[in-house]
C-alpha positions as a LaTeX table, in Angstrom:
\begin{tabular}{lrrr}
\hline
Residue & $x$ (\AA) & $y$ (\AA) & $z$ (\AA) \\
\hline
Met1 & 167.36 & $-69.23$ & 116.50 \\
Val2 & 168.06 & $-68.12$ & 112.92 \\
Glu3 & 171.54 & $-69.05$ & 111.69 \\
Leu4 & 173.55 & $-66.04$ & 110.56 \\
Thr5 & 176.72 & $-66.38$ & 108.54 \\
Ser6 & 179.39 & $-64.07$ & 107.19 \\
Asp7 & 180.63 & $-66.64$ & 104.67 \\
Pro8 & 179.56 & $-65.33$ & 101.22 \\
Ala9 & 180.06 & $-68.72$ & 99.61 \\
Arg10 & 177.30 & $-70.27$ & 101.70 \\
Arg11 & 174.45 & $-68.05$ & 100.57 \\
Glu12 & 173.46 & $-67.92$ & 96.92 \\
Val13 & 170.76 & $-65.64$ & 95.58 \\
Thr14 & 167.61 & $-67.70$ & 94.99 \\
Pro15 & 165.20 & $-67.57$ & 92.02 \\
Leu16 & 162.51 & $-66.20$ & 94.34 \\
Glu17 & 164.68 & $-63.18$ & 95.16 \\
Leu18 & 165.20 & $-62.54$ & 91.45 \\
Phe19 & 161.45 & $-62.87$ & 90.91 \\
Phe20 & 160.89 & $-60.38$ & 93.74 \\
Asp21 & 163.19 & $-57.89$ & 91.99 \\
Leu22 & 160.86 & $-57.76$ & 88.97 \\
Val23 & 158.60 & $-55.41$ & 90.90 \\
Tyr24 & 161.56 & $-53.03$ & 91.19 \\
Val25 & 162.37 & $-53.30$ & 87.48 \\
Phe26 & 158.90 & $-51.83$ & 87.09 \\
Ala27 & 159.58 & $-49.21$ & 89.77 \\
Ile28 & 162.82 & $-47.90$ & 88.23 \\
Gly29 & 161.00 & $-47.48$ & 84.92 \\
Gln30 & 158.17 & $-45.63$ & 86.62 \\
Leu31 & 160.60 & $-43.28$ & 88.35 \\
Ser32 & 162.47 & $-42.51$ & 85.12 \\
His33 & 159.20 & $-41.69$ & 83.37 \\
Gln34 & 158.10 & $-39.58$ & 86.34 \\
Leu35 & 161.23 & $-37.42$ & 86.09 \\
Leu36 & 161.04 & $-37.26$ & 82.30 \\
Ala37 & 157.44 & $-36.04$ & 82.51 \\
His38 & 158.25 & $-33.45$ & 85.22 \\
Pro39 & 161.74 & $-32.03$ & 84.47 \\
Thr40 & 161.45 & $-29.22$ & 87.03 \\
Trp41 & 162.92 & $-28.66$ & 90.49 \\
Thr42 & 159.61 & $-29.70$ & 92.03 \\
Gly43 & 159.37 & $-32.74$ & 89.76 \\
Ala44 & 162.93 & $-33.73$ & 90.64 \\
Ala45 & 162.20 & $-33.39$ & 94.37 \\
Gln46 & 159.04 & $-35.49$ & 94.02 \\
Thr47 & 160.90 & $-38.17$ & 92.06 \\
Leu48 & 163.66 & $-38.22$ & 94.67 \\
Val49 & 161.18 & $-38.68$ & 97.53 \\
Leu50 & 159.43 & $-41.51$ & 95.70 \\
Tyr51 & 162.73 & $-43.13$ & 94.78 \\
Leu52 & 164.04 & $-43.07$ & 98.35 \\
Ala53 & 160.85 & $-44.74$ & 99.58 \\
Val54 & 161.00 & $-47.41$ & 96.86 \\
Tyr55 & 164.67 & $-48.05$ & 97.54 \\
Ala56 & 164.07 & $-48.31$ & 101.28 \\
Ala57 & 161.36 & $-50.93$ & 100.67 \\
Trp58 & 163.77 & $-52.97$ & 98.54 \\
Ala59 & 166.85 & $-52.49$ & 100.74 \\
Tyr60 & 165.28 & $-53.38$ & 104.09 \\
Thr61 & 163.56 & $-56.40$ & 102.56 \\
Thr62 & 166.86 & $-57.53$ & 101.09 \\
Trp63 & 168.52 & $-57.05$ & 104.48 \\
Ala64 & 165.79 & $-59.15$ & 106.09 \\
Val65 & 166.40 & $-61.97$ & 103.59 \\
Thr66 & 170.12 & $-61.72$ & 104.29 \\
Leu67 & 169.34 & $-62.38$ & 107.95 \\
Val68 & 166.69 & $-65.06$ & 107.36 \\
Pro69 & 167.51 & $-67.10$ & 104.23 \\
Ala70 & 164.99 & $-67.29$ & 101.41 \\
Glu71 & 165.00 & $-71.08$ & 101.77 \\
Asp72 & 163.03 & $-70.62$ & 105.00 \\
Pro73 & 159.29 & $-71.02$ & 104.23 \\
Arg74 & 158.50 & $-68.03$ & 106.46 \\
Thr75 & 160.82 & $-65.86$ & 104.38 \\
Arg76 & 159.27 & $-67.03$ & 101.13 \\
Arg77 & 155.83 & $-66.01$ & 102.39 \\
Met78 & 157.15 & $-62.63$ & 103.53 \\
Leu79 & 158.82 & $-61.96$ & 100.16 \\
Leu80 & 155.67 & $-62.75$ & 98.21 \\
Ala81 & 153.57 & $-60.55$ & 100.51 \\
Val82 & 156.01 & $-57.64$ & 100.12 \\
Met83 & 156.06 & $-58.21$ & 96.37 \\
Leu84 & 152.27 & $-57.96$ & 96.21 \\
Ala85 & 152.13 & $-54.76$ & 98.28 \\
Gly86 & 155.12 & $-53.38$ & 96.38 \\
Leu87 & 153.34 & $-53.80$ & 93.06 \\
Phe88 & 150.55 & $-51.47$ & 94.21 \\
Met89 & 153.03 & $-49.03$ & 95.75 \\
Asn90 & 155.07 & $-48.81$ & 92.55 \\
Ala91 & 151.97 & $-48.59$ & 90.35 \\
Ala92 & 150.96 & $-45.50$ & 92.35 \\
Ile93 & 154.21 & $-43.64$ & 91.54 \\
Pro94 & 152.88 & $-41.52$ & 88.61 \\
Arg95 & 149.91 & $-40.32$ & 90.71 \\
Ala96 & 151.49 & $-40.36$ & 94.17 \\
Phe97 & 151.32 & $-36.56$ & 94.32 \\
Gly98 & 147.81 & $-36.62$ & 92.97 \\
Asp99 & 144.90 & $-38.93$ & 93.77 \\
Ala100 & 147.06 & $-41.99$ & 94.64 \\
Gly101 & 148.85 & $-40.51$ & 97.65 \\
Trp102 & 146.99 & $-42.73$ & 100.11 \\
Leu103 & 147.73 & $-45.86$ & 98.09 \\
Phe104 & 151.44 & $-45.09$ & 97.94 \\
Ala105 & 151.78 & $-44.17$ & 101.63 \\
Ala106 & 149.61 & $-47.02$ & 102.92 \\
Thr107 & 151.38 & $-49.74$ & 100.95 \\
Phe108 & 154.80 & $-48.31$ & 101.82 \\
Leu109 & 154.00 & $-48.35$ & 105.55 \\
Leu110 & 152.48 & $-51.81$ & 105.27 \\
Val111 & 155.72 & $-53.10$ & 103.75 \\
His112 & 158.06 & $-51.17$ & 106.01 \\
Ile113 & 156.40 & $-51.77$ & 109.37 \\
Gly114 & 154.93 & $-55.18$ & 108.57 \\
Arg115 & 158.26 & $-56.63$ & 107.49 \\
Thr116 & 159.96 & $-55.31$ & 110.64 \\
Val117 & 157.31 & $-56.80$ & 112.90 \\
Trp118 & 157.75 & $-60.07$ & 111.02 \\
Leu119 & 161.50 & $-60.02$ & 111.67 \\
Leu120 & 160.86 & $-59.69$ & 115.39 \\
Thr121 & 158.85 & $-62.94$ & 115.33 \\
Val122 & 161.33 & $-65.26$ & 113.58 \\
Gly123 & 163.87 & $-65.73$ & 116.38 \\
Leu124 & 166.82 & $-63.50$ & 115.52 \\
Asp125 & 169.95 & $-63.50$ & 117.63 \\
Glu126 & 170.06 & $-61.11$ & 120.58 \\
Val127 & 171.95 & $-58.31$ & 118.80 \\
Asn128 & 169.65 & $-58.23$ & 115.77 \\
Gln129 & 166.50 & $-58.64$ & 117.85 \\
Glu130 & 167.46 & $-55.61$ & 119.90 \\
His131 & 168.40 & $-53.69$ & 116.78 \\
Phe132 & 165.12 & $-54.28$ & 114.98 \\
Val133 & 163.11 & $-53.22$ & 118.02 \\
Arg134 & 164.84 & $-49.86$ & 117.59 \\
Val135 & 164.26 & $-49.94$ & 113.83 \\
Leu136 & 160.55 & $-50.39$ & 114.49 \\
Val137 & 160.55 & $-47.39$ & 116.83 \\
Trp138 & 162.13 & $-45.21$ & 114.13 \\
Phe139 & 159.70 & $-46.43$ & 111.46 \\
Val140 & 156.68 & $-45.83$ & 113.68 \\
Ala141 & 157.99 & $-42.34$ & 114.50 \\
Ala142 & 158.02 & $-41.46$ & 110.80 \\
Ala143 & 154.62 & $-43.03$ & 110.03 \\
Pro144 & 152.46 & $-40.02$ & 111.12 \\
Leu145 & 154.40 & $-37.83$ & 108.68 \\
Trp146 & 153.64 & $-40.21$ & 105.81 \\
Leu147 & 149.95 & $-40.29$ & 106.74 \\
Thr148 & 149.73 & $-36.52$ & 107.17 \\
Gly149 & 151.35 & $-36.06$ & 103.76 \\
Ala150 & 148.83 & $-38.40$ & 102.17 \\
Ala151 & 146.00 & $-36.36$ & 103.71 \\
Val152 & 147.18 & $-33.04$ & 102.25 \\
Gly153 & 147.99 & $-32.04$ & 98.71 \\
Gly154 & 150.36 & $-30.00$ & 96.60 \\
Gly155 & 153.65 & $-28.84$ & 98.03 \\
Ala156 & 152.56 & $-29.71$ & 101.55 \\
Arg157 & 152.58 & $-33.42$ & 100.70 \\
Leu158 & 156.12 & $-33.15$ & 99.38 \\
Ala159 & 157.23 & $-31.39$ & 102.58 \\
Trp160 & 155.65 & $-33.96$ & 104.92 \\
Trp161 & 157.01 & $-36.93$ & 102.98 \\
Ala162 & 160.45 & $-35.35$ & 102.73 \\
Ala163 & 160.46 & $-34.90$ & 106.52 \\
Ala164 & 159.49 & $-38.57$ & 106.96 \\
Leu165 & 162.34 & $-39.64$ & 104.69 \\
Leu166 & 164.83 & $-37.49$ & 106.61 \\
Ile167 & 163.95 & $-39.56$ & 109.68 \\
Glu168 & 164.34 & $-42.76$ & 107.64 \\
Leu169 & 167.72 & $-41.69$ & 106.28 \\
Ala170 & 169.00 & $-40.55$ & 109.66 \\
Gly171 & 168.05 & $-43.93$ & 111.11 \\
Thr172 & 169.76 & $-45.83$ & 108.31 \\
Trp173 & 172.92 & $-43.73$ & 108.54 \\
Thr174 & 173.25 & $-44.06$ & 112.33 \\
Ala175 & 171.97 & $-47.66$ & 112.69 \\
His176 & 168.78 & $-46.56$ & 114.49 \\
Pro177 & 170.08 & $-45.55$ & 117.92 \\
Leu178 & 167.93 & $-44.83$ & 120.94 \\
Pro179 & 169.15 & $-43.13$ & 124.14 \\
Gly180 & 171.73 & $-45.44$ & 125.67 \\
Arg181 & 171.17 & $-48.16$ & 123.07 \\
Arg182 & 173.24 & $-48.48$ & 119.90 \\
Leu183 & 174.30 & $-51.21$ & 117.52 \\
Glu184 & 177.48 & $-53.14$ & 118.30 \\
Ser185 & 177.91 & $-55.26$ & 115.20 \\
Arg186 & 181.57 & $-56.22$ & 115.34 \\
Gln187 & 182.04 & $-59.97$ & 115.02 \\
Val188 & 178.30 & $-60.53$ & 114.63 \\
Gly189 & 177.65 & $-63.15$ & 111.94 \\
Phe190 & 176.19 & $-61.68$ & 108.76 \\
Ala191 & 175.99 & $-63.01$ & 105.18 \\
Gly192 & 177.68 & $-59.97$ & 103.71 \\
Gly193 & 178.43 & $-61.73$ & 100.44 \\
His194 & 174.73 & $-62.34$ & 99.90 \\
Leu195 & 173.89 & $-58.68$ & 100.50 \\
Leu196 & 176.67 & $-57.63$ & 98.14 \\
Glu197 & 175.35 & $-59.88$ & 95.38 \\
Arg198 & 171.82 & $-58.56$ & 95.86 \\
Gly199 & 173.15 & $-55.02$ & 95.52 \\
Arg200 & 174.96 & $-55.88$ & 92.30 \\
Leu201 & 171.78 & $-57.40$ & 90.89 \\
Phe202 & 169.84 & $-54.25$ & 91.79 \\
Met203 & 172.49 & $-52.24$ & 89.94 \\
Ile204 & 171.90 & $-54.44$ & 86.89 \\
Ile205 & 168.20 & $-53.53$ & 87.12 \\
Ala206 & 169.06 & $-49.82$ & 87.04 \\
Leu207 & 171.56 & $-50.26$ & 84.20 \\
Gly208 & 168.95 & $-52.29$ & 82.31 \\
Glu209 & 166.48 & $-49.43$ & 82.62 \\
Thr210 & 169.09 & $-47.06$ & 81.19 \\
Val211 & 169.66 & $-49.36$ & 78.21 \\
Met212 & 165.91 & $-49.84$ & 77.76 \\
Thr213 & 165.35 & $-46.07$ & 77.81 \\
Thr214 & 167.99 & $-45.61$ & 75.12 \\
Gly215 & 166.39 & $-48.29$ & 72.95 \\
Thr216 & 162.87 & $-46.96$ & 73.45 \\
Ala217 & 163.90 & $-43.39$ & 72.62 \\
Leu218 & 165.71 & $-44.56$ & 69.49 \\
Thr219 & 162.67 & $-46.56$ & 68.39 \\
Ala220 & 160.43 & $-43.49$ & 68.70 \\
Ala221 & 162.88 & $-41.03$ & 67.10 \\
Pro222 & 163.45 & $-40.57$ & 63.37 \\
Tyr223 & 166.44 & $-42.50$ & 62.07 \\
Glu224 & 168.46 & $-39.39$ & 61.33 \\
Pro225 & 172.24 & $-39.17$ & 61.80 \\
Met226 & 172.03 & $-37.11$ & 64.99 \\
Asn227 & 169.48 & $-39.42$ & 66.61 \\
Leu228 & 171.61 & $-42.45$ & 65.77 \\
Leu229 & 174.75 & $-40.70$ & 67.00 \\
Thr230 & 173.25 & $-39.74$ & 70.36 \\
Ala231 & 171.84 & $-43.26$ & 70.88 \\
Gly232 & 175.30 & $-44.71$ & 70.28 \\
Val233 & 176.86 & $-42.16$ & 72.62 \\
Ala234 & 174.27 & $-42.97$ & 75.31 \\
Leu235 & 174.94 & $-46.70$ & 75.16 \\
Thr236 & 178.71 & $-46.15$ & 75.16 \\
Gly237 & 178.41 & $-44.03$ & 78.29 \\
Thr238 & 176.26 & $-46.67$ & 79.97 \\
Ile239 & 178.85 & $-49.35$ & 79.18 \\
Ala240 & 181.54 & $-47.19$ & 80.77 \\
Leu241 & 179.41 & $-46.67$ & 83.89 \\
Phe242 & 178.82 & $-50.41$ & 84.09 \\
Trp243 & 182.55 & $-51.07$ & 83.96 \\
Leu244 & 183.36 & $-48.42$ & 86.56 \\
Tyr245 & 180.97 & $-50.05$ & 89.04 \\
Phe246 & 181.80 & $-53.70$ & 88.51 \\
Ser247 & 185.51 & $-53.60$ & 87.67 \\
Arg248 & 186.59 & $-53.25$ & 91.29 \\
Ser249 & 183.76 & $-55.05$ & 93.02 \\
Glu250 & 186.08 & $-57.97$ & 93.80 \\
Arg251 & 187.83 & $-55.68$ & 96.28 \\
Val252 & 184.54 & $-55.31$ & 98.11 \\
Val253 & 184.06 & $-59.09$ & 98.07 \\
Arg254 & 187.46 & $-59.59$ & 99.69 \\
His255 & 186.65 & $-56.93$ & 102.27 \\
Phe256 & 183.47 & $-58.77$ & 103.27 \\
Gln257 & 185.49 & $-61.98$ & 103.60 \\
Arg258 & 188.06 & $-60.39$ & 105.92 \\
Thr259 & 186.33 & $-57.67$ & 107.91 \\
Glu260 & 185.33 & $-58.15$ & 111.55 \\
Asp261 & 182.21 & $-56.07$ & 110.96 \\
Pro262 & 180.43 & $-57.22$ & 107.76 \\
Met263 & 177.17 & $-55.70$ & 108.99 \\
Arg264 & 178.61 & $-52.20$ & 109.12 \\
Ala265 & 180.26 & $-52.69$ & 105.73 \\
Gly266 & 176.88 & $-53.85$ & 104.40 \\
Arg267 & 175.16 & $-50.73$ & 105.70 \\
Ser268 & 177.80 & $-48.60$ & 104.00 \\
Gly269 & 177.17 & $-50.48$ & 100.76 \\
Val270 & 173.39 & $-50.01$ & 100.97 \\
Ile271 & 173.81 & $-46.25$ & 101.43 \\
Ser272 & 176.30 & $-46.04$ & 98.55 \\
Leu273 & 174.04 & $-48.04$ & 96.23 \\
Met274 & 171.10 & $-45.76$ & 97.02 \\
Ala275 & 172.88 & $-42.70$ & 95.61 \\
Thr276 & 174.52 & $-44.60$ & 92.74 \\
Val277 & 171.18 & $-45.83$ & 91.37 \\
Ala278 & 169.70 & $-42.33$ & 91.70 \\
Gly279 & 172.51 & $-41.15$ & 89.41 \\
Leu280 & 171.60 & $-43.82$ & 86.86 \\
Ile281 & 167.97 & $-42.71$ & 86.81 \\
Ala282 & 169.15 & $-39.19$ & 85.97 \\
Val283 & 171.40 & $-40.60$ & 83.23 \\
Ala284 & 168.50 & $-42.55$ & 81.70 \\
Val285 & 166.30 & $-39.44$ & 81.56 \\
Ala286 & 169.14 & $-37.36$ & 80.07 \\
Asp287 & 169.74 & $-39.95$ & 77.36 \\
Glu288 & 166.11 & $-39.94$ & 76.30 \\
Arg289 & 165.93 & $-36.13$ & 76.18 \\
Val290 & 169.04 & $-35.90$ & 74.02 \\
Ile291 & 168.08 & $-38.72$ & 71.63 \\
Val292 & 164.67 & $-37.16$ & 70.98 \\
His293 & 165.96 & $-33.56$ & 70.67 \\
Pro294 & 169.65 & $-33.83$ & 69.72 \\
Val295 & 170.11 & $-30.41$ & 68.10 \\
Asp296 & 168.32 & $-28.30$ & 70.72 \\
His297 & 170.44 & $-26.25$ & 73.10 \\
Ala298 & 171.37 & $-28.37$ & 76.08 \\
Gly299 & 170.32 & $-25.87$ & 78.73 \\
Ile300 & 170.37 & $-26.17$ & 82.50 \\
Thr301 & 167.92 & $-29.07$ & 82.84 \\
Thr302 & 169.54 & $-31.33$ & 80.27 \\
Asn303 & 173.05 & $-30.59$ & 81.50 \\
Leu304 & 172.14 & $-31.20$ & 85.12 \\
Leu305 & 170.97 & $-34.65$ & 84.05 \\
Leu306 & 173.78 & $-35.31$ & 81.56 \\
Phe307 & 176.63 & $-34.31$ & 83.84 \\
Gly308 & 175.00 & $-34.45$ & 87.26 \\
Gly309 & 173.82 & $-38.03$ & 86.73 \\
Pro310 & 177.33 & $-39.48$ & 86.22 \\
Ala311 & 178.64 & $-37.27$ & 89.04 \\
Leu312 & 175.98 & $-38.60$ & 91.42 \\
Tyr313 & 176.87 & $-42.10$ & 90.21 \\
Leu314 & 180.57 & $-41.65$ & 91.02 \\
Val315 & 180.45 & $-39.72$ & 94.31 \\
Pro316 & 179.06 & $-42.57$ & 96.49 \\
Gln317 & 181.55 & $-45.00$ & 94.96 \\
Val318 & 184.39 & $-42.64$ & 95.89 \\
Trp319 & 182.99 & $-42.37$ & 99.42 \\
His320 & 182.49 & $-46.12$ & 99.71 \\
Gly321 & 186.04 & $-46.86$ & 98.58 \\
Ala322 & 187.43 & $-44.35$ & 101.04 \\
Thr323 & 185.31 & $-45.84$ & 103.83 \\
Leu324 & 186.29 & $-49.46$ & 103.22 \\
Phe325 & 189.83 & $-49.20$ & 101.90 \\
Asp326 & 191.19 & $-45.74$ & 102.75 \\
Asp327 & 191.46 & $-45.49$ & 98.98 \\
Leu328 & 190.49 & $-42.09$ & 97.57 \\
Leu329 & 190.95 & $-42.46$ & 93.81 \\
Ser330 & 192.34 & $-39.21$ & 92.39 \\
Ser331 & 191.20 & $-40.25$ & 88.90 \\
Arg332 & 187.56 & $-40.22$ & 89.98 \\
Leu333 & 187.95 & $-36.90$ & 91.77 \\
Leu334 & 189.42 & $-35.46$ & 88.58 \\
Ala335 & 186.53 & $-36.89$ & 86.56 \\
Leu336 & 184.04 & $-35.28$ & 88.94 \\
Phe337 & 185.79 & $-31.94$ & 88.49 \\
Ala338 & 185.71 & $-32.39$ & 84.71 \\
Leu339 & 181.97 & $-33.14$ & 84.79 \\
Val340 & 181.27 & $-29.94$ & 86.72 \\
Val341 & 183.37 & $-27.78$ & 84.38 \\
Ala342 & 182.08 & $-29.41$ & 81.19 \\
Gly343 & 178.48 & $-29.17$ & 82.34 \\
Thr344 & 178.96 & $-25.43$ & 82.84 \\
Val345 & 180.70 & $-24.62$ & 79.56 \\
Thr346 & 178.31 & $-26.63$ & 77.35 \\
Leu347 & 175.09 & $-24.99$ & 78.55 \\
Arg348 & 174.60 & $-23.22$ & 75.22 \\
Ala349 & 175.98 & $-26.04$ & 73.10 \\
Pro350 & 173.73 & $-28.42$ & 71.14 \\
Ala351 & 172.48 & $-31.30$ & 73.25 \\
Tyr352 & 174.31 & $-33.88$ & 71.13 \\
Leu353 & 177.64 & $-32.13$ & 71.77 \\
Ala354 & 177.03 & $-31.97$ & 75.52 \\
Ala355 & 176.17 & $-35.69$ & 75.47 \\
Val356 & 179.39 & $-36.51$ & 73.60 \\
Val357 & 181.45 & $-34.55$ & 76.13 \\
Ala358 & 179.74 & $-36.21$ & 79.14 \\
Ala359 & 180.21 & $-39.68$ & 77.66 \\
Ala360 & 183.84 & $-38.91$ & 76.76 \\
Ile361 & 184.63 & $-38.09$ & 80.39 \\
Val362 & 183.25 & $-41.35$ & 81.80 \\
Val363 & 184.76 & $-43.41$ & 78.96 \\
Ala364 & 188.16 & $-41.78$ & 79.53 \\
Leu365 & 187.90 & $-42.57$ & 83.23 \\
Ala366 & 187.01 & $-46.20$ & 82.50 \\
Val367 & 189.90 & $-46.58$ & 80.05 \\
Phe368 & 192.34 & $-45.01$ & 82.52 \\
Glu369 & 191.24 & $-47.26$ & 85.36 \\
Ala370 & 191.31 & $-50.33$ & 83.12 \\
Arg371 & 195.05 & $-49.77$ & 82.75 \\
Arg372 & 195.57 & $-49.19$ & 86.48 \\
Pro373 & 196.24 & $-52.33$ & 88.53 \\
Ala374 & 193.32 & $-52.99$ & 90.83 \\
Gly375 & 195.63 & $-54.10$ & 93.62 \\
Asp376 & 194.45 & $-55.89$ & 96.69 \\
Ala377 & 191.90 & $-54.50$ & 99.09 \\
Arg378 & 193.26 & $-53.25$ & 102.34 \\
Val379 & 190.79 & $-53.88$ & 105.12 \\
Lys380 & 190.35 & $-50.70$ & 107.04 \\
Pro381 & 190.01 & $-51.34$ & 110.78 \\
Ile382 & 186.52 & $-50.40$ & 111.88 \\
Pro383 & 186.45 & $-48.56$ & 115.19 \\
Ser384 & 184.24 & $-49.77$ & 117.97 \\
Gly385 & 183.65 & $-46.32$ & 119.40 \\
Pro386 & 180.35 & $-44.93$ & 120.64 \\
Gln387 & 179.01 & $-44.47$ & 117.11 \\
Val388 & 178.68 & $-48.25$ & 116.72 \\
Ala389 & 178.40 & $-49.51$ & 120.28 \\
Asp390 & 175.32 & $-51.15$ & 121.59 \\
Arg391 & 174.76 & $-50.20$ & 125.21 \\
Asn392 & 171.83 & $-50.68$ & 127.57 \\
Ile393 & 172.31 & $-47.95$ & 130.13 \\
\hline
\end{tabular}
């Protein structure tokens, strides 16, 4: 029987897990370049589909290592195998909607289904064993859609893969129910602190890609005043986004220490992180576009990235805070409103001006919240109603 624990102090992140994350440093860069190369609605939809698949591969593997510690030799072998397959999957990103569709789909399914089968062989407790049987059913149900998408081309591939991801997302959101069988995770041991730390490290990966994109764009651009200005603005905005994410993370730590349902809190955190990192990818692409072409009109595409990226970054954090703490921060709602209005009124402005306005909003929010006492986290009671009950009827 695998020992599960909800004590965050007992489970440190291991060097092997950090090594495993290097494959996803590569993936985030690939996704940013994919969106930069295809700044259209279709390109954005393709990038989103690829990102959700990549994130699912990382998140479910991280969850597995939270259940079965990386110190276990079986887990080390699994991590290295997933890392190897993940390298090929992430390398296929630029051509996933071209001649590398089979490579992307096959390696994704190998990781997703293979890791789940592995979990069912390691001796999980009864609740998790039952849960991952259901997870496997959901993954297998989506597999034909991935394979069909790989077999077709063009827009049809995007449609099939999007349908497969809708199944994946529905399963994640609802904890993979089957008729009469749902997850009851209250008071089930779970190393929530470990999962939280892994999520924060993944956020550092995404923030690092944003900084790297800014530096790369500045290196390639002429050292003119506007290029230097926009690079400084981009980095300032990234610093503000970093602070907004990490400044209140101690509240989440305390919640994991006190809650009766760390597994459900962990699932909420995984969903929130998924959208937050997507926002950072948009921010990275926006920064590069503005640094390279600072005096062009911003336009719809640039402004959707400049203002929509920070908005997408903030929305899941607002939702997560409301879910865990019953704490709906009015300052962040006001910032979201400001981003929408500013993104609309600066459509015809020069790109550098739009970038300054977008950065000013997130910096102002960070400064305001820095002066607001963080307070103590209130643990919101988590209901044990039918949406989280595990029944065998």
